[in-house]
ZAMARGU-4260 file (C-alpha; in steps of 0.2 Angstrom, whole numbers, plus 5000, padded with zeros to 4 digits):
<rodrens>
0) 5023/5140/5010 | 5015/5157/5011 | 4998/5165/5012 | 4993/5159/4995 | 4991/5141/5001
5) 4973/5136/4999 | 4964/5133/5016 | 4952/5121/5009 | 4956/5103/5004 | 4956/5101/4985
10) 4954/5084/4977 | 4969/5086/4966 | 4980/5087/4981 | 4976/5068/4984 | 4970/5071/5002
15) 4971/5058/5016 | 4962/5061/5032 | 4972/5065/5048 | 4974/5052/5060 | 4959/5052/5072
20) 4962/5037/5083 | 4976/5030/5094 | 4989/5020/5084 | 4993/5002/5087 | 5008/4998/5098
25) 5020/4984/5099 | 5007/4972/5106 | 4994/4976/5093 | 5007/4975/5079 | 5012/4957/5085
30) 4994/4952/5086 | 4990/4959/5069 | 5005/4950/5061 | 4999/4934/5069 | 4982/4936/5062
35) 4989/4940/5045 | 5000/4925/5045 | 4986/4914/5050 | 4974/4921/5036 | 4980/4909/5023
40) 4987/4923/5012 | 5004/4918/5005 | 5021/4927/5006 | 5020/4931/4988 | 5002/4938/4989
45) 5006/4949/5004 | 5023/4956/4997 | 5016/4959/4980 | 5001/4969/4987 | 5012/4979/4998
50) 5024/4983/4984 | 5009/4987/4972 | 5003/5000/4985 | 5020/5007/4989 | 5027/5007/4972
55) 5014/5019/4965 | 5024/5033/4974 | 5033/5046/4963 | 5047/5056/4972 | 5046/5069/4958
60) 5029/5076/4964 | 5027/5066/4980 | 5011/5057/4974 | 5005/5039/4976 | 5012/5027/4989
65) 5004/5016/5002 | 4996/5031/5013 | 4978/5032/5009 | 4976/5014/5006 | 4971/5018/4988
70) 4976/5001/4982 | 4959/4995/4986 | 4951/5010/4976 | 4948/5014/4958 | 4959/5016/4947
75) 4973/5007/4956 | 4963/4991/4960 | 4960/4989/4941 | 4978/4993/4935 | 4985/4979/4924
80) 5002/4979/4933 | 4992/4975/4949 | 4985/4959/4941 | 4967/4964/4946 | 4960/4947/4941
85) 4973/4938/4951 | 4976/4938/4970 | 4974/4957/4973 | 4955/4957/4977 | 4957/4942/4988
90) 4971/4950/4998 | 4961/4966/5000 | 4945/4956/5006 | 4956/4947/5018 | 4965/4962/5025
95) 4948/4972/5026 | 4941/4957/5037 | 4956/4958/5048 | 4955/4976/5050 | 4936/4976/5054
100) 4938/4962/5067 | 4953/4971/5075 | 4945/4988/5075 | 4929/4982/5083 | 4938/4972/5097
105) 4952/4984/5101 | 4952/4993/5117 | 4949/5012/5119 | 4952/5021/5103 | 4965/5010/5095
110) 4962/5007/5077 | 4972/5001/5062 | 4970/5008/5045 | 4969/4997/5029 | 4984/5007/5023
115) 4994/5002/5038 | 4988/4984/5037 | 4994/4982/5019 | 5012/4988/5024 | 5011/4977/5040
120) 5006/4962/5029 | 5022/4965/5018 | 5032/4966/5034 | 5025/4950/5041 | 5027/4941/5025
125) 5046/4946/5023 | 5048/4940/5041 | 5040/4923/5037 | 5050/4921/5022 | 5066/4925/5031
130) 5061/4913/5045 | 5058/4899/5032 | 5076/4902/5026 | 5083/4901/5044 | 5084/4919/5049
135) 5074/4927/5063 | 5072/4946/5058 | 5060/4960/5063 | 5055/4971/5049 | 5053/4989/5056
140) 5035/4996/5055 | 5029/5013/5059 | 5010/5015/5060 | 5001/5031/5056 | 4994/5030/5038
145) 4976/5033/5035 | 4963/5028/5023 | 4956/5039/5009 | 4939/5036/5002 | 4934/5034/4984
150) 4927/5051/4985 | 4944/5058/4990 | 4952/5050/4975 | 4952/5059/4958 | 4951/5044/4946
155) 4957/5054/4931 | 4971/5062/4940 | 4977/5045/4948 | 4976/5036/4931 | 4992/5045/4926
160) 5001/5036/4940 | 4998/5019/4932 | 5015/5011/4929 | 5019/5007/4911 | 5033/4996/4917
165) 5039/4989/4934 | 5055/4980/4932 | 5054/4975/4951 | 5039/4965/4946 | 5045/4959/4929
170) 5031/4970/4921 | 5032/4978/4904 | 5016/4985/4897 | 5011/4983/4879 | 5017/4995/4866
175) 5031/5002/4877 | 5043/5011/4866 | 5058/5011/4878 | 5068/4995/4882 | 5064/4987/4899
180) 5081/4991/4907 | 5077/5010/4903 | 5060/5008/4912 | 5068/4999/4927 | 5080/5014/4929
185) 5065/5026/4927 | 5055/5017/4940 | 5070/5016/4953 | 5072/5035/4950 | 5053/5039/4953
190) 5054/5028/4969 | 5070/5038/4974 | 5080/5022/4976
</rodrens>
């Protein structure tokens, strides 16, 4: 981009750390999926959490998304659209427990980030739902996301990412001046769908 690109990491850039560990392979992914399925979390809980993390992405400025695992941090964990008083905190706690257990027992320098685990939970849930409907599928998963800290998250800057509507979740915020179908198209456009 040129010599004027700042060398230091700036908070407004929504920094995420570089990967500093070995990534999970097929065997670890299969093991983690089994642990997630055995955790007692429902398909709905896992898919809605994965969607909440991923759907914060904006193609217009490349902000948001699942990378960074910020669904567990302020302000995202408190957004009305994410139903903070519902199942979100339970899913976060359960996935953090799976992450801690896996990372403390994994051989060598293999680790899984919370961000990867949220996405993997969505994959495992979709596979489980498909199997219940009589279809055996494997949802592709590529690891490599990392976890940002609360200190790496500018709460004020992230607050503008809060969705006012998400037709994919049947959510329309209070006082929205536009019809829901307009907001659905806007959301699809932001997600580059």
